[in-house]
N, C-alpha and C positions, 0 to 999 in steps of 0.2 A: 426502533422502527426505522427502516431504510427508506429514504425519500427517493422515488424514482424520477428520472429525468425524461421528459417527453421532448425528443429532438425536434419534432415538427413545430411544437409551440415555441421553442427557442428560436428556430429559424424564422418563424412568422414575426416574432417580436423584433429580431434583428432587421428584417426587411421593412417593417413599419418604421423603425428608427431611421433607417437609411432614406426611406421615401419622404419622411418629414424634412429631411435636409436638402434633398435634390429635387429639381423639377425641370422637366423638358419644355422648352419654348420653341417657337417657330424658327428662331435663329440658331438655337442650340438644343436639338431634341435629345431625348433620353434613349440610350441603348440598353434595353432590358434583356436579361438572360434568364432562362429557365432551364434547369438541368434535371432530366429524369434518369432513371437507371439505364434506359436503352437509347435515349435520344437527347439532343440538345436543341433548344429553340431560341431565336434571337429576334427582337423587334426593335425598330426605331420609332418612337412614339412622340407626338406633339401633345403634351399634357393640357395646353391651353384649349385646344379644340377637341381633345379626346380622341384623336384618330392615329391609327398606325400608318406610318408613312412607307416603311419598308420592312419586310420580314424575310427570314431564312431559317431553315431547319434541316435536320438530317433526314427527314422523311419526305421532303419534296423531291420531285422527279429530277430537277436540275443538279442535285447534289451528287448522285451516283456513288453512294458509299455502301460498302459491304457491312461495316460495323459502325453504328452511330454513337457508340458509347466509349470511345477512346480519344486520346489526345490528338491523333491525326485527324479524326473527324472534326474535332473542335477547331483545329487550325484551318481546315477547308471551309468550314462555315464562317469563320472570322474573315477569311478572304472574300467569300461570296457576299456577305453582308456589306463589306466595305466597297466592293465593286458596284453593288446595287445602289448603295447610298451615293456614291460619287456620280453615278449615272443620273440620279434625281437632283444633283446639285448640293447634297449634304456633305460637308467636309469636317464639321466639328460637332461632337456629341458629348453628352454627359453619361458616364458609365454607371449603370445600376447593376451591381453584381447579384442582386436579388437575395441577400442574406447569406450567400455562399462565401466561404473562405476563398480568397483570390489565389488559389494554387491549382495545379493539375489542369483540368479541362477549361476552367474559367480563365486561368492565366494564359493558356495557349490560345484561346479564342481572342482575348484582348490583345495579345502581342501580334497575332496574325492580322487583326484588324488595323492595328497601328502601322504595321509594315506595309499593308496594302494602301495606306493613304489617309485613314481616318485619324482625326486629332482628338484626344481627350486626356 
């Protein structure tokens, strides 16, 4: 009998493991990434108060992207989230990759945010 692998359960287990290790505070909030097939969503969250401080995604009006599911879109969202965070006075964050492997769109977003001024 062949054992089938459920990728969503594996990703959920990875994300739970990551969340047990990292926590966003007021001084150093958590930068959380969610990647869907068509879009990418990013939030900067203070876990102590349970509030989202800054958010950006490929579907918001300010992004102006033709395709939200490629590396170029991830780079633009990384720059956008860094710009919004710096305007709010946030310069250091904890990166929560959300159980995703840090390649492709996730890596492009992280690199663009670092280049735009965020530290993590």
